[in-house]
N, C-alpha and C positions, 0 to 999 in steps of 0.2 A: 467442516466447511460445507456450505450450501450455496446453490445458485438461486436466484430470485428473479421473477418477472413482476413488474408493477406498472400500474398506470398512474399518471400524475396530471390531473387537470390544473392548468396554470393560466393566470392572467395578471393584469397589472395590480389587482388587489387580492387575489386569491391564489393559493397554492396548496394542494393536497397530494397525498400519496396513498395508494391502495395496493397491497400485495396481492396478486391474483394467483400466484403459483410459486411453489418452492420445490427445489429438487436437489437430490444429493450431489456433492462434488467430492468423490472419494478417489484418491490415487490408488494405483494397482501396482503391486511389486511383482515384476516378471523376472525371469532368469537374468535378463540383461540390465535390470535396474528398475527404479521407480518411475512410473509413467502416469500421465493424465489420461482419464477416460473421456476424451474430447468429444467422441461421437455421442456419449451419453449426455454431455453438457448441451450439445446442439439439440438433441431430442428434447431435452428439458426447456430450452428456448422455444422450440416449436409448440410444445404443449402449453407453454405460458402464453405465447401469442394467440393460441386458440381460445384459451380461457379469458384473455383480455377483451376479445371483442373488437369492434371497429376503433382504430386509433388514427391520429393525424400523422404520426412519425414515430420511428423506432431508433433507439440508440443503444449501443453496446458498450459496457466497460467491464473490466476484469482486473485481476492482478498483473503485475508486470514481469518482464524479462523472458518468460517462457514463450515458445513459438512452435508453429508446425512448419515442415519442409514439404513442398510440392514438387512434383515432377513436371516435365515439359507439357504434359496434358492437363495440369492444374489438380492432379490427384494427390491426396495426402499420402506421404511415403511411410508414415508410421505414427504411433501415438506419441505426442509431444513428451519430451523428457521433463520430469518434475524438478524444480529447482533445488529441492532437498536431496536430489540424487547425488551420489558421491563422485561422479565422473570428473568433477572440476578440482578434485583434491590434487595439490601440487602444481596446478596449472599456472597460478599467479607468478610463480618464480620464472617460469618459461617466458610469460608475457613481459615481465619486468626486465628480462635479459635483453629483449629487443626494444622495448619502450619503457625506460625507467619510470617508477611509480610516480615520482614527482613530476615528471614530464607529462605523463598520461593525465594526471589530475589537472595540471595547468591547461591542458587543452579541452578535456571533457567535463571537469569539475564533479565527477561522480565518485562517491565514496568507494572504498574497497568492500565488496562482498564477493564471496567465492562463487555465487550463482549468477552474477551479472552476465548478460547475453554475450558480451565480448569473451568472457572465459569460457562459456559453454561452446561458442564457435571454434575457439582455439582447440578446446578438448575434442572436438568432433572431427578436426582436420585429420585426413586419411581414412575416415570411415566410408563405407559404401553409401550410407544415407546422404551424407553431405555431398559426395561426389555426384550422385544422381539428382540433387536438388537443382531446381531452376527458379525457385521462389521461396521466400521466407516470410511468413506472416506471424506477427505477435498475435496472441490468443484472441483478443477482441477483433482484430482485423480478419483473422481466420473465420470467426462466426459471421462476421459482416460479409465476407466474400461468399460463404455458402448461402447466405440470405439474398444476395443481390447479384452474384456473378461478377462483381467489380472488385479489383484489388487496390489497396492503398496502405500506407504506414502512418498511423496518426502520431502527431509530433510529441504530445506529453508522454505517451508511452515509449516512443522511440528514444527519448532523452534518457530513459533508464538503462538502455543497452550498453551505455558507456561508449557509443560510437557517434554521438552528437556534440557539436561544439555549442554550448549554451549561449555564447556571445552572438552567434550568427543564426542559430536555429536551423543549422544545415549540418551535413555529415562531416566528421572529422576524418576527411579522406586520407590524409598523410598517416594517421595513426592506423587506419584500417589497412592501408597498403603495406606498411612495415610489418603487420601481424599476418599478412596473407589473407585477409578477410575480404571476400568479394561483395562490395556493397551493391552490385547489380542484382543481387539476390532480393533486396528490398524493393518493393514497388514505391511510386512516387510519394512524397510526403503529403499528409493532409493536416489541416488544422481544426480545432473545434469550431463547429458551425458549418463547415464545408459539407455539401451534399455528398453522400456515399453511394447513391444509386436508389433503386426501388426494389421492393420484394419481387422475387422471380415468380412467374406464373404458378409453378408447382408449389411454391411455398404458400402462395395465397390460396391455392387449391386445398393444401393440407391443413391450413389454419382456418379457412373459411373467411378470411378477410377480404372485403371488397377492394378492389384496386382503383388506381395504383396507390401504393403506400410507400412514401418516401422514407428512406433511411438516412439519418443525419449523423455526421461525425461528431462525437461528443468528446470530452476530455476522457480518453478511453482508459487511462490508468485510474483505477478506482480512487487512489489518493488525490489525484489531480481533481477529480469530480468532488471529492469530499472537501478539499480546501476551498473550491469555488462556492461550496455551501456553507462556509463559516459565517455566522450571522453577525458579522462585525458591523458597528455603526460608524457613521462618518467621523474621521479624526481619531478613531480609537487605535491606540498602539497595542497590537496583540500578538501573542504567540499562539500556536495551535497544536493540539495533540490529536491526531487521528488514531483512534483506538479500535482494535479488534485483534486479529491474530498477531498483528504487528502494532507497535506504537511508533508512529511517525511524528516526531517532535521538532518544530522549527518556526520559521518566519516566512512571510510572503514578502519578497524583495523586487526591486525593479532591475537588478543586474546581479550576476553571479559573484560569489566570493571565492577566488581562486588561489589564495595565498597558501603558502606552505603550512602555516599555522592551522588553517582550516583543514587541509588534508590530513595532517597528524592527529587532529581532533576527530576525523572520520565523519565529516559533514558532506552532504551531497547537495548538488545544484540541479534539481530536476525541473523542467519547464512546466508552467502552469497556464491557466487561461489567460488570454490576452497578452502574451509575451512576458508574463510575470515568471519569476524564479522560486520554486519551492525549496528553500534553503533548510535542510533538515537532517537529523540523525535517525537511523533505523534502530529500534530497540525491539527485543524479542516479543514483548507485548503479552497479551492475554493467552498466546500460545502456551505459555508455561502452565497456566490454570487450566486450559482446555485439555492438555495432555494429562494432567493429574486427574481431572474429572473422568476421563476415559478410563484411567487405570483403576479408579475407584468404583467403576460400574455406573457412571453417570447419575450420581445422586442430584437431588433438587438443589439449585444454586442458592436460592434465597435464604433457607435456613443455614446453609453453610456460611454465608456471608454475615449473618447475624452472629453466628457462633464466633467467627473470625474477628468480628468487631470487639468482642469481649476479651480477646487474647492480648497479652502484654504487648504494647507497641514497641517496635524496632528491637525486639529480642534477638532476632536472627535476620540477616539480610545478605543477599547475594548479588552478584554483578548480573543484572538482567540482560546485558549485552554479551555475555560470554558465549562464544561459538559452541561451546560444549553442550549448550541447550538446544542447538538447531535441529538435530535429527529427532524423529518421533521415538517414543518408547521409554519406559522406566523413569519418568520425570520425577516422581517423588523421591525415588532413590538418589537421582543425580543431585537434586536440591539438597537433600540431607548430606550427601557426600561433600558438596561445596561448603556447607556450613561446618562440618567436621574439620575439613582441611583448613579453615581459617580460625579454629579454636572457638567457634561460637556454639551455644546450645543447639542441639540437633532437633528440629521440629519432627514430632512423630505421629501427631493425629492430623486428620484432614484439615481441621480448623487452624492448627498451628502452621501447616504447610501453606495454606491459603493466606494467612496474615503475613508470612514471610514473603510470599509472591507479591502481594499488594504493597507492602512497605517498600520492597525492592524496586518495583515499578515506579512508585512515587519518587524515590531517590533518583533513579534513571531519568524520570521526567524533569526533575529539578536540575540535575547536572546539564542535560540537553538545553534547557531554557536558559540557564546561566551562560553556557558556552556560546550558544548561538547569538545572545546580545552582545557578548564581548567580541566575537569574532567579526560579526557584521557591523559592529558600532551602532546598534539598532535597539534602543531600550524599549521595554514593553511594560504596560500597566495591568494587563489582564491575560488570562490563559483561557482560550476556547477549546473545550473537549468535544470532539464530535466523533460519530461512529458508535458502534455497539457498546464500547466501554462507557459511553455517556450514561447508560442506564445503570452502571455500577456506582451507587452512591458512596460507598466506602472508598473506592479507588479515587473518586473525585475529590472527596474531602481530604484524603491523605495527600493527594497531589496539591491541593490548595495549601495545607499545612507545610508540606515540604518545600514548596516554592515561596511561600509567603506572599502569595498574590491571589486575588480573587479568581475563581474558576467559574465559567459560565458552560453548563453542560448542555448539549443539544445542538442540532438534531441528531438523533441516533441513526437515522437513515440518510446521513449526509451525502454519501456517494450517489444513492439513487436520486436524491433531490438535486444535486449538482448536474447529473445527467439530464434530468427533466428540464432544468432551467436552461441549459444550453440549447436543447431542442426548441424550447419555447421562445427563446431569443432569436434563433435562426428563423422562426416563423413570425416574428414581429409581435409577439404577445407579451413580452416583458422588455424592460429597458437594459441599460448597460450593467456592468458588474456591481457597482455601488448600489443600483436600484435593485438588483437581484438579492443583494444582502439585506437591504432594508425590508424587502418582501419577506425573507426568511425570518427576520427578527419579529416582524408583526404577526405571522401566521403560524410559527412552530413553537411548541411547548419547550421553554428553556428553564433551567434551574441554576441559581447562583449559589456558590459555596464561598464563604468568607474563610480566610485562614485563622486557625485557632491554635492555641497552645504555645509552648516555648520552642523556638527553632534550635535551641541548643542541643536537644536530644537528636533532632535530625542532623545537626552538624557532626555529632559524635558517630552516628550510624554511617554517615556518608564516609567518614575516615576508615570504616571497617569494610567498605566495598572496593571492588576492583573496577568500578563503573568509570574508568578512564581509558578509553580505547587506545590501543597501542598498534601502530601499523608498521609492518615490516617493509622496508624498501630495498 
């Protein structure tokens, strides 16, 4: 994983993106568990602002659910816990004993994931760190605080905590009270486009930026920014797949889907730009391939994908949503074990493992697109793939083939573009959300993939997977 700083000149007829700095985002395993090097991330942001030169606005987005705890003086109490840390194991059952799973979903609309902020906070109850905390800041809010000295909780990211009611856009206060979670830890809610302050004098001095430099609240959950940058045209009925470490597959809706069928299908209702709902399912995504590449010594990806394209299709597939793939390490072995356990040929070469992963992701994409349409009663005609996976032509074609729908791939830098567009809109440089999307469609390179082949083979492969989430209640 990496952090990036980019500049994005934007106007009514132009939109560009230039990456000016890239820095590592490596978790650190300590005796007490897996932690984020958040000070290293902040240093990377400062270096990036220095490299960017004069800018009109700054906006911060990142992954969701993780957070830093501050003491009464506003000082960070420790390195934020990584969502892949094991501290939430077994916590869900404790939560559901106080707020049954069905009731929790009916209020918050958030899918079960063991790392949701709600479960992290229940796991932390009784610890010295939480006892000393006077503020909780989600990761992009923490970086924004260090840049500006002002605290806030951005709404699209807050909605991933499982502590927001998506119908009201406000805290689910009864749920928090029953679980002993102190909502006063969170500073006031902000919405995309709200001002977040200006760069502090010492930040301007360190970066060489002339002041004042406003910081704008963006859709700070990177998926919310990415969905805002889906280049859909007017009247288009679309599903989206935000691809990267995770695949987030779903629909953009006007209202949440809070049914029991939606809960058992493990769909989530996260908030998006302009009060929209990101109705989606989390799938493990290219994390599976990223971990394999790391185990193989980071070989070049392009030759590997060419080799994988020549492997037999749907020979072996796994459930890409299996929580057994969540932790880092030994990924090729775990994929082989999953194939062996289901009586399928065991992939042994990097190309075979890669083809297994991409076929499995395409099947998971298909299931999520089909389920989302059924549960939301919202048919689609096209699938937009945005994010890093939009560059993976094999994955995009396999997704089109599995779904039986056209796939439009791009932009690959959707989260950064969505971030830039919200800042530009706040500054009056671009129009409303449909105008933003028309601008993306005109200015960004897009590739269309038409479905090919017989879907019968995909139907047979689907029956061999366990890509049907089962939720314990």
